C-alpha positions, 0 to 999 in steps of 0.5 A: 512517505509510505513504504509499499510492498510489491509482488506479482499476485496469482491472476497475473496482475502485480499486488500492492500494498501498505502495511502501516494501513491496514487493508490499504491495497490494489493491484493492476496489471503492471507494476507502474499501474499498481504503484499508481493505484495504490499511491490513489489508494494510501490518498483516499485512505488518509483522507477517510480517516481525516474526514471521521477525525480518526488518527492516521497510523504513522510509518513504523516499518523496517524493509529488511531481506532474509537469507534462509 
């Protein structure tokens, strides 16, 4: 299980990123597509780490909303 941040990009696409996996970012025309794409990106990212014999980073982020 991984935390994912999703937000509208400047180009009209939705951006999805997984902070616990540096550089694991995807996008989609809709939120649903972005979520499908980041799910696939996370899976492929972890497979690549395991194939290279590298450790898979643990999920260690908390999500907070700060009112300013």
